[in-house]
N, C-alpha and C positions, 0 to 999 in steps of 0.2 A: 208593926213588929219593930222593936228597937234595933238600931244599928250596932254591930259588934264593936266593942271597945278596941283601942289600938293594942292592948295587951293580949286580946284574944286572937288566935290564929285564924286567918282568912280561909274560906273553903277552897280547896285545890280545884283548878280548872285544867282543861286539856292544854290550853296554850301555855299556862304556867308550868305544866308538867313537861312539855316539850322543851321549854327554855331551861328548866332545871336539869333535864337529862343532857342537853347540849353542853351546859356549863360544867356539869360533872364529868362527862366523858371527854370533852375536847379541851376543857380548861379555858373556855372563852368567858369574857365578862358579859354582863347583862346586855349592854349595847351591842357588842359583837354578835351575840346569839340572836338578837332581834334583827340585826342587819343580814345575818345568814338566812333567817327565815324569809325575809323580804326578797332576797336574791333568788332563793329557791322558788318562791311564788311567781316572781317575774319570769324566770326561765320556763316554768311549767306553763305559764300563760302564752309565751312566745311559741312553744311547741304545739299547743292545742288551738291557737288562734286560726291557722290555715284550715284546720278541720272543721272548726265551728263557723267560720266566716266564708267557707267555700260556696260560691254561687252555683246554682243548678245550671248545668249545661243544656243548651237547646237541643231538642231532639231533631235529628236529621231524617228527612223523608226523601229518598232518592227517586220516587216515582215521578215527581214534577220535573226534575232535572233530566231524567231519562227521556221523557216526552219531548222536551225542548231539544235535546241532542238528536233524537230521531228526526225531528222536523228539519234541523239544520243539515243533516246528511242528505235528506231527500231533496232539499233545495239546491245543494251543491251538485248533486247528480243531474238535476234538470238543467242547471246553468251550464255544466260541462257539455252535455249532449246538445244544447242549443248553440253553443259557441264553436263547436267542432266544424271546421270548414270541410266541404266535400272535395278536397284536393286529392289527386291520384297519388298513390304511394311512390316514394322514391325508389324503392326496391320491389318491383312487382313480383308477385309470386309466380314461380315457374309451374307450368303444367307438365307433369311427368306422365310417361306412358305406363308406368307400373306403380300401383299404390304402395306406399311405404318406401319407395326407392328415392334416393337423394339425387340421382342423376338419371337422365333418360336412358331407357333400355336400348342396348345395341344387340342386333341379331348375331348369334354365334355362328361361326363357320367351322367346318371340319379342318383339322390340322393337316397341313401339307407343307412341303418345303417353301420357305419364304426368305426374302432378303430384309433384314431388320433396318437397313438404311433407306428403304423405300416405303416403309409402313407409316401411316398416320396414327394419331392417337386412337381414332375409331377402329383402325385395324388391329391395334394391340388389344383393345377392349373386346373385339370380336373373338380373340383367341384366349379370353379368360383373364386378362390382366386388369386389375382394378383401375378405376378412372384416374385417380391421382398418380398412380405409378405410370400409367400410359403417358400422361402429360409430362412427367419427369423424364421418361425415356426420350421423348421427342426433343425436349429442351437440351438434354445432355448431348444428343446426337448432333444437333445444330451447332452447339457451342464447340464440340470437339472435332467437328468436321467429318463426322461419320464414325461408326463402330468399326474397329479393326479386328476384334476377336470377341468370342463369347464371354471371356472373363470380364470384360467391361460391363456386360449386361448382368452377369451374376452378382456383381458388387453393388448393383443399384438398390438403394434403400427402399424397403417396402416390398420387394419382390421375394416371395418365399422360396425356399429350396425345392419344395414339392412342385410348385408351378414352373420353376426354372428347369427341373428335370423333365417335365412334360414338353416344354418348348425347345429345349436344347437340341434334340435330334433333328429338328426341322429347320434350324437356323443355318443359313448358308454363309458361315463364317468359320475361321479356324478356332481351335479351342483356346489357345494362349497367344499372347503377343510375342512377336519375334524378339529375341534378345539383342540388346545393343552391343556391338563390338567396340571394344576399347581401341583407340588409335594407337598404333605401334610407332612411337616417336623414333625409336632406334632404327626401324626399317625405313621410315620416310626421310631420314636424314637428320643431321644435327640441327637443333633449334638455337643453340647458343654457341655455335662454332665448334672447335675441337678442344679437347682437354690438353693440359700441358704435356701429358705423355703421348699425345698423338691419337688417342682413341676418340671415337665420336661421342659428343656430349649427349646426355639424356634430356628428359623434360626439364630437369632442374640442374643448374651448374654444380659440378662437384667442387668442393672446397680443397684448396691445396694442402698436401700433407706436410711439405717442408716450407713453412712460412717464415719469412725473415722478419725480425722485429722492425717496427716502424714507430715514428713519433706520434704520441698520443694527442698532441696539440695541433697537428696539421692533418691528421687522417680524416677522411670523410666517411660517410656511411657505407659506401661500396667497399672501401678498404677494411673497415671494421667487420663487415659481413663475411670476410674471408676466414675469420676465426670460427672454429667449430662451436656451434651452440649459440652464436650471436646472429640473430635474424635482423630483419629490417626494423622491427619495433625497438629492440634493445639497442641497436646502433643509433637510432634517433635519440634515445634517452641519453646515451653517452655524449653525443654532440650537443644536445640541449643543456646538459649539466655543465659542460665545458664553456658554453657561451654565457651562462648565467654567472659562473664563477669568474670568468675572465681568463681562463686557462688553468690547466692542472700544473701544480708544482711538485706532485709526488704521484707515483703509480698507485699507491694505496688509497687515493681518494676515490677510486672506483667503488670502494666499499660503501660510500655514502649514496650511491645511485639507488633509487627506490626499487627498480625492477631487478636488481642484482643482489638485494639483501638476503634472499633465501636461496641463492645459487652460488655457493662458495667455489664450485668447480669452474664456473664461468669467470668469476673474479680472478681466479688463479690463471686462467688462460689469458685474460687481458693483461695481467702483470707479466706474463711470460712473453707475449708477442708485442708488447708496447714499451715505450720508454719516454722519459721526459728529458729534453735536451739540457745539458749542463748550462747554468747561467741564465735560464729562461726567467724572465720577469713578467708576471701576469699584470693584467689591468688592475689599477688600484683606485679606490674611492677616497677622496679627501674627507676625512672624518669631521673636520670643522665646518665645511661648507656644503656637504652633501645633504640633500633634502630627504624628507621621509620617504618619498616615492622612489628615490634612488637607492636608499638603504634597504627597504623592505623586500626588494626583489632578489637580493643576494641570498644564496642558499644557507650561508652561515650566520645571517643576521635575522632575517624574517621580520614580520610586522611587530611582534611584541618587543623584541630587543631594539628595533629601530625607533619605536616610540619612546622607549626609556632613554636612549642615547640623545635624541633630539631634546627631550625635556631636561635632561641633566645639563646639556650644553647651553640651553637657554637660561637656566637658573644659575650656573656656576661659571659661565664663560667658556671660551674655547679651550680645548685640551692642549697642554704644553708638550706632553710626550705621550706616546702610545701606552705607557704604563699607567697613565692617569685613568685609563678605562677600568683599572682594577678597583677604583673607588665606587663603581656602580655595583650595588649589592647583588643584583640579579645575574650579572655576568660571571660565569664560572671560569676558572683558569684555563681549562682545556678548550673552552669556546674561544677565549682570547687568543690562544696559540693558533687555532685554525684561522682566525680572522687576520692575524698579524701580516701575512704576506699580501693581503688584498686591501689594506687601508694605509693611508699616509696622512700626514698633518697638512 
C-alpha cells in the first residue's frame, strides 16, 4: 500500500484528537499539551501504584499462639505453687463464736442499774452496745478521768439515740454536767487596787475619765493605754513608730501608724491627750554617710527610696544641701517635707 503523500491529510488518531482538543480548549502549544498528558499519566500511575503493587498480607492463625499462651500460664501457676513457702500468716485468722460475726459473741445480760465508770468493754457489749462503741467509751472514760453525767455518754460517736434511751434509766449518773460558776471579782476584792474615785476595781482596770495631756515622745505603753480605745497592741505600735522615726515632731504623725489608719476616733483621742514639746529635735540621719541599712528602716524612706538615694549619691557625689534631694525623680515633694526633720548633711 503506498504511503500517503505530504499533501494528503493523515488519519486522525485518539492521541492526536486529545492533543487537538487540549490545544483548542486551553490554548496550549503542541509541546505544552504533550507535557500535560505526560504529567497526567504520571499522576495516575502514582495513584494506582500502591493498589497494583500491594503485597498480600500473611494470614494470622491464633490457634498456635493461644496454645503457647495456655502452656505459659500453666507453667507459671506450677512455679508459683512450688515456690510458696509454708510460713504461718502474719495475721492469723480469728475463730469467732458466731458464723458471720466480726467479733466474738458476748452473752447478753438483763438491764439493771449500773455504774458506767466501772464497766469494761465486754460489759457495755453485754448491754447491747456495739464492739467499737464499747471500746470508745472505755477510752474516753480513762482519758477524762471518769464520766460525770449522762450527757457525756449521749454525745459519744456511734451510740444511737434509741440505744441511749434504753440504757439511760439504768445509768447511775446525773443527767447534765453541773454549771460552772463565774468568779465574782468584785465580791472577792479588788484585783488591781482601787479606782481614783475610791470604788473597788473590777477584773479590768477602768480608764480615767479626766486624763491630762502628756508628752508623746516620753510616754510608755502603760500611759498610752489610759486613753480610751488604746489597748496594749496599739500602744506598742505607737512606741515602735516613735523609735523608728527617732521621735515625733507633730501630733498629726499618728495618722501614719498602720493600726490607726482606719480608726479616726482613736487618732483624734491621741491628738487630744498628747502633745509634742516645743523645740523638740528628733534623731537625724546623715544623708551623705548613712548606709543603705540605716536608711531603709526609716518609715519615711524605706528600701526603694534608700536604694535610689545611695545610688544617686555614689554617681553624683555627696549632697550639698537638702534641696538637692529634689533632683531625684522618684522623690515627691511631700515625701521630702516629711523627711526633712529627720535628715542632715
